[in-house]
C-alpha positions as CSV (number, residue, x, y, z in Angstrom):
1,X,-2.3,-1.8,17.1
2,X,-0.7,-4.6,15.2
3,X,-2.4,-6.7,12.5
4,X,-1.5,-9.1,9.8
5,X,-3.9,-8.4,7.0
6,X,-4.4,-10.0,3.7
7,X,-1.9,-12.9,4.1
8,X,-3.2,-15.4,1.5
9,X,-6.2,-13.4,0.3
10,X,-7.1,-9.8,-0.6
11,X,-8.5,-7.5,2.0
12,X,-11.9,-6.1,0.8
13,X,-11.8,-2.6,2.2
14,X,-12.1,-0.3,-0.9
15,X,-15.1,-0.7,-3.2
16,X,-13.8,-1.9,-6.5
17,X,-14.8,-0.9,-10.0
18,X,-13.3,-2.4,-13.2
19,X,-11.4,0.8,-14.1
20,X,-9.6,1.0,-10.8
21,X,-8.7,-2.7,-10.9
22,X,-7.4,-2.5,-14.5
23,X,-5.4,0.6,-13.6
24,X,-3.5,-1.4,-11.0
25,X,-2.7,-4.1,-13.6
26,X,-1.6,-1.4,-16.0
27,X,0.8,0.1,-13.5
28,X,2.3,-3.2,-12.6
29,X,2.8,-4.1,-16.3
30,X,4.4,-0.7,-17.0
31,X,6.9,-1.2,-14.1
32,X,7.7,-4.8,-15.3
33,X,8.1,-3.8,-18.9
34,X,10.3,-0.8,-17.9
35,X,12.6,-2.8,-15.7
36,X,12.9,-5.8,-18.1
37,X,13.9,-3.4,-20.9
38,X,16.3,-1.6,-18.6
39,X,17.9,-4.9,-17.8
40,X,18.4,-5.6,-21.5
41,X,19.9,-2.1,-22.1
42,X,22.3,-2.6,-19.2
43,X,23.5,-5.9,-20.5
44,X,24.3,-4.2,-23.9
45,X,26.2,-1.5,-22.2
46,X,23.7,1.2,-23.0
47,X,23.3,2.0,-19.3
48,X,26.3,2.2,-17.0
49,X,26.9,1.6,-13.3
50,X,25.2,-0.8,-10.9
51,X,21.6,-1.5,-11.6
52,X,19.1,-2.7,-8.9
53,X,15.8,-4.0,-10.1
54,X,12.6,-4.8,-8.2
55,X,11.1,-7.3,-10.7
56,X,8.6,-9.4,-8.7
57,X,7.8,-6.5,-6.2
58,X,5.5,-4.5,-8.5
59,X,2.5,-5.0,-6.3
60,X,4.0,-3.0,-3.5
61,X,4.6,0.2,-5.5
62,X,1.4,-0.1,-7.6
63,X,-0.9,-0.8,-4.6
64,X,0.7,1.8,-2.3
65,X,0.9,4.7,-4.7
66,X,-2.7,4.1,-6.0
67,X,-4.1,5.6,-2.9
68,X,-1.8,8.7,-2.8
69,X,-2.5,12.1,-4.1
70,X,-0.2,14.1,-6.4
71,X,0.8,16.3,-3.5
72,X,1.7,13.4,-1.2
73,X,5.5,13.0,-1.1
74,X,7.3,9.7,-1.7
75,X,10.9,8.7,-0.9
76,X,12.4,5.6,-2.4
77,X,15.6,3.7,-1.8
78,X,18.1,2.2,-4.2
79,X,15.4,0.0,-5.9
80,X,13.0,2.8,-6.8
81,X,12.1,2.7,-10.5
82,X,8.7,1.2,-9.5
83,X,7.9,3.8,-6.9
84,X,8.7,6.6,-9.3
85,X,6.6,5.2,-12.1
86,X,3.7,4.3,-9.8
87,X,3.7,7.8,-8.5
88,X,3.3,9.1,-12.1
89,X,6.9,9.7,-13.3
90,X,7.3,10.0,-17.1
91,X,9.0,6.8,-18.4
92,X,10.9,8.7,-21.1
93,X,12.5,11.2,-18.6
94,X,13.2,8.4,-16.2
95,X,14.9,6.3,-18.8
96,X,16.8,9.3,-20.0
97,X,18.1,9.8,-16.5
98,X,19.2,6.1,-16.2
99,X,21.0,6.6,-19.6
100,X,22.8,9.8,-18.3
101,X,21.1,12.0,-20.9
102,X,20.4,15.7,-20.5
103,X,16.6,15.2,-20.8
104,X,16.5,13.0,-17.7
105,X,14.9,14.1,-14.5
106,X,18.2,15.2,-13.1
107,X,19.7,16.1,-16.5
108,X,21.6,12.8,-16.5
109,X,23.5,13.5,-13.3
110,X,21.5,11.4,-10.8
111,X,21.2,8.0,-12.5
112,X,19.3,5.0,-11.3
113,X,19.8,5.5,-7.5
114,X,19.2,9.3,-7.3
115,X,16.0,9.7,-9.1
116,X,13.9,12.8,-8.4
117,X,10.6,13.7,-10.0
118,X,9.1,16.3,-7.6
119,X,6.5,17.4,-10.2
120,X,4.6,14.2,-9.4
121,X,5.6,14.0,-5.7
122,X,8.5,11.6,-6.0
123,X,11.1,13.5,-4.1
124,X,14.2,11.3,-4.3
125,X,15.7,7.9,-4.2
126,X,19.0,7.1,-2.4
127,X,21.7,4.5,-2.4
128,X,22.1,5.0,1.4
129,X,20.3,2.2,3.2
130,X,17.7,3.9,5.5
131,X,18.9,7.3,4.4
132,X,15.6,8.2,2.9
133,X,13.6,7.6,6.1
134,X,14.7,10.7,8.0
135,X,14.1,12.7,4.8
136,X,10.5,11.4,4.7
137,X,10.1,12.5,8.3
138,X,11.3,16.0,7.6
139,X,8.9,16.2,4.7
140,X,6.1,15.0,6.9
141,X,6.5,18.1,9.1
142,X,5.6,20.1,6.0
143,X,2.9,17.7,4.8
144,X,1.1,18.2,8.1
145,X,0.6,21.9,7.3
146,X,-0.7,21.0,3.8
147,X,-2.9,18.1,4.7
148,X,-0.6,15.8,2.7
149,X,1.2,12.5,3.6
150,X,4.8,11.5,3.4
151,X,5.8,7.9,2.4
152,X,9.1,6.1,2.7
153,X,9.9,2.8,1.0
154,X,12.8,0.7,2.3
155,X,14.0,-2.9,2.5
156,X,14.4,-5.3,5.4
157,X,18.1,-4.4,5.6
158,X,17.2,-0.9,6.7
159,X,15.6,-2.2,9.9
160,X,19.1,-2.9,11.4
161,X,20.3,0.7,11.1
162,X,20.4,3.6,13.6
163,X,18.5,6.1,11.4
164,X,15.6,3.5,11.1
165,X,15.1,3.3,14.9
166,X,15.7,7.0,15.5
167,X,13.1,7.8,12.8
168,X,10.5,5.4,14.3
169,X,11.0,7.1,17.7
170,X,10.6,10.7,16.3
171,X,7.7,9.7,14.0
172,X,5.8,8.4,17.0
173,X,6.8,11.1,19.4
174,X,5.7,13.9,17.0
175,X,2.8,12.0,15.5
176,X,3.9,12.7,12.0
177,X,1.7,12.0,8.9
178,X,4.2,9.4,7.5
179,X,3.7,5.9,6.2
180,X,6.7,3.6,6.6
181,X,6.6,0.9,3.9
182,X,9.0,-2.0,4.4
183,X,9.5,-4.1,1.3
184,X,10.6,-7.2,3.1
185,X,11.9,-9.5,0.4
186,X,13.9,-11.6,2.8
187,X,17.4,-10.4,1.7
188,X,19.6,-7.5,2.7
189,X,21.8,-7.5,-0.4
190,X,23.0,-11.1,-0.3
191,X,22.2,-11.9,3.4
192,X,19.0,-13.6,4.3
193,X,16.8,-12.0,7.0
194,X,17.5,-14.7,9.6
195,X,21.2,-14.1,9.4
196,X,21.0,-10.4,10.4
197,X,18.2,-10.3,12.9
198,X,16.2,-12.7,15.1
199,X,13.1,-10.7,14.5
200,X,10.7,-12.4,12.1
201,X,8.3,-9.6,11.6
202,X,10.0,-6.2,11.2
203,X,6.8,-4.5,12.0
204,X,7.4,-5.5,15.6
205,X,10.1,-2.8,15.8
206,X,7.4,-0.2,15.2
207,X,5.2,-1.6,17.9
208,X,8.0,-0.9,20.4
209,X,7.6,2.8,19.6
210,X,3.8,2.7,19.8
211,X,3.2,2.8,16.0
212,X,0.3,0.9,14.5
213,X,1.4,-1.8,12.1
214,X,0.0,-3.8,9.2
215,X,1.7,-6.8,7.8
216,X,0.4,-7.9,4.3
217,X,1.2,-10.2,1.5
218,X,3.3,-7.9,-0.7
219,X,2.6,-9.8,-3.8
220,X,-1.2,-9.2,-3.4
221,X,-1.7,-5.7,-4.9
222,X,-5.2,-5.4,-3.3
223,X,-3.9,-6.3,0.2
224,X,-1.2,-3.6,-0.2
225,X,-3.6,-1.1,-1.5
226,X,-6.1,-1.6,1.3
227,X,-3.4,-1.5,4.0
228,X,-2.1,1.7,2.6
229,X,-5.5,3.2,2.3
230,X,-5.9,2.6,6.1
231,X,-2.5,4.0,6.9
232,X,-2.9,7.1,4.7
233,X,-6.4,7.8,6.1
234,X,-4.9,7.7,9.6
235,X,-2.1,10.1,8.6
236,X,-4.5,12.6,7.0
237,X,-6.7,12.5,10.1
238,X,-3.8,13.5,12.3
239,X,-3.5,9.9,13.7
240,X,0.2,9.8,13.2
241,X,2.4,7.2,11.5
242,X,1.8,3.6,10.4
243,X,4.3,0.9,9.6
244,X,3.2,-1.3,6.6
245,X,5.3,-4.4,6.2
246,X,4.9,-6.0,2.7
247,X,6.2,-9.6,2.5
248,X,7.4,-9.9,-1.1
249,X,10.1,-11.5,-3.3
250,X,12.5,-10.1,-5.8
251,X,13.0,-12.3,-8.8
252,X,16.5,-10.9,-9.7
253,X,19.7,-10.7,-7.7
254,X,20.7,-7.7,-5.6
255,X,22.1,-6.1,-8.7
256,X,22.2,-7.0,-12.4
257,X,25.0,-9.6,-12.8
258,X,24.6,-10.9,-9.2
259,X,25.3,-14.7,-9.6
260,X,22.7,-15.4,-6.8
261,X,24.6,-18.4,-5.4
262,X,23.2,-17.5,-1.9
263,X,19.6,-18.2,-3.0
264,X,17.8,-21.5,-2.8
265,X,16.9,-22.9,-6.2
266,X,13.5,-24.1,-5.0
267,X,12.6,-20.5,-3.9
268,X,13.4,-19.2,-7.4
269,X,11.5,-22.0,-9.1
270,X,8.5,-21.2,-7.0
271,X,8.4,-17.5,-8.0
272,X,6.0,-18.0,-10.8
273,X,3.2,-18.9,-8.4
274,X,3.9,-15.7,-6.5
275,X,4.2,-13.4,-9.5
276,X,2.1,-10.4,-8.5
277,X,0.9,-9.8,-12.1
278,X,-0.1,-13.4,-12.8
279,X,-1.8,-13.6,-9.4
280,X,-3.8,-10.4,-9.9
281,X,-4.8,-11.6,-13.4
282,X,-6.4,-14.7,-11.7
283,X,-8.1,-12.5,-9.1
284,X,-9.7,-10.4,-11.9
285,X,-10.9,-13.5,-13.7
286,X,-12.5,-14.7,-10.4
287,X,-14.2,-11.4,-10.0
288,X,-15.6,-11.5,-13.6
289,X,-13.6,-8.5,-14.7
290,X,-13.1,-8.5,-18.4
291,X,-9.4,-8.0,-19.1
292,X,-7.2,-8.4,-22.1
293,X,-3.9,-9.1,-20.4
294,X,-2.0,-9.4,-23.7
295,X,-3.2,-5.9,-24.8
296,X,-2.3,-4.4,-21.5
297,X,1.2,-5.9,-21.7
298,X,1.7,-4.8,-25.3
299,X,0.6,-1.3,-24.5
300,X,3.1,-1.1,-21.6
301,X,5.9,-2.5,-23.7
302,X,5.1,-0.2,-26.5
303,X,5.2,2.8,-24.2
304,X,8.5,1.7,-22.9
305,X,9.9,1.3,-26.4
306,X,8.9,4.8,-27.2
307,X,10.7,5.9,-24.0
308,X,13.8,4.0,-25.0
309,X,14.0,5.5,-28.5
310,X,13.5,9.1,-27.2
311,X,16.0,8.6,-24.3
312,X,18.8,7.1,-26.3
313,X,18.4,9.8,-29.0
314,X,18.7,12.6,-26.4
315,X,21.9,14.6,-26.0
316,X,24.5,14.0,-23.3
317,X,24.8,16.8,-20.7
318,X,27.0,19.7,-21.6
319,X,30.3,19.8,-19.8
320,X,29.7,23.4,-18.9
321,X,26.8,22.2,-16.7
322,X,29.0,20.0,-14.5
323,X,28.9,22.5,-11.5
324,X,25.2,23.3,-11.9
325,X,22.5,21.7,-9.6
326,X,25.2,21.0,-7.0
327,X,23.8,23.5,-4.5
328,X,20.2,24.7,-4.0
329,X,19.7,27.9,-5.9
330,X,23.2,27.9,-7.3
C-alpha cells in the first residue's frame, strides 16, 4: 500500500483536544530554542566539533514522537537533537553532553552525534549514514516480544546505501515492528536529491520490498503525527513495518559554518512560509484554539537557558574515566 497523505493539508485521523495540540507546539518550540542556542554557543567556541542542526524540521520529530510510548525505541542519525528532545530527553543533560561535560548523557564522551538517552527510549544517534537502520531492526526483534515499536530516523542520503536496502528487505521478510522515517529535506549533505538518484519519492524503494508507505508534508506536524499513528498501530498489531517519508526543509546548512553556495536563494527566502511552527500557529488559530505563542516561546527559551547555565557550570570528565564505558559491562 502506498499513499501520499497530508500534502497541503492536515490529515484528520486523531481526535484533537487543545492540550494535545498545544503540547505539539511546545515540543517544536523547545527543539527550536535548543538548537538556536546551541548554534550561538558553537559560534562562541563553547561547543566543539562539527554541529548539524535540524532547524526547520521540528514537525517531523514532534509529530512522530508524540504517538510513541516511553518503551518504544528510537534511533536517530547525525541530526538527532530534535528526536531526543521529542522523545523526552532532559535538555540539561543533552546540552551537557554537547558541551563535553561529565553530567551529559554519555558523561561528555559522545557529543552531538552519539547521543544516547535510553531512560526515555532514545537509544542512540550515529554519524554513520544509514548506520542506525540495522540497529533499529535489531531492536525491533526485542520490541516484538514486549509489544513495543522501534523507529529509525534518517535522511534522503541514506536511501542510496547498502544497509538501507538490506534493512528494508529484512524488515519486510521478518515483518518487524519498525517504522522507517525518512526526513527528506532534498539534500544529502551538499548534494540535491536529483543529483544522486532518479527516484523522486524515496518511499518507492520500500514498495519494492512490499512495505506499506506514507508520504506526507513533513512541515505539517499533524500530517506527520497521523501518519505515524497509523504506522505505529500497524506495527503493534503485528502488521510489520511502514515507511513514512516526510518532505521537509532544513533552514541551515549541512553543518554550522556551511556557506551554502549550493542552495538556491529563492528556496531559502521561501522558508518562512514553510516554517512548521508558524504554520501550526495558523492552524491552531483556524481551529479556534486559544494559544499564547509568545508565552510558549519564552517558556521554551527559559528552559533552555537554565539548561545552558547548568551544563556549562558542570565539571569536565575525569581523565581517569577515559577507558570507562568503552565496552559493555567493563
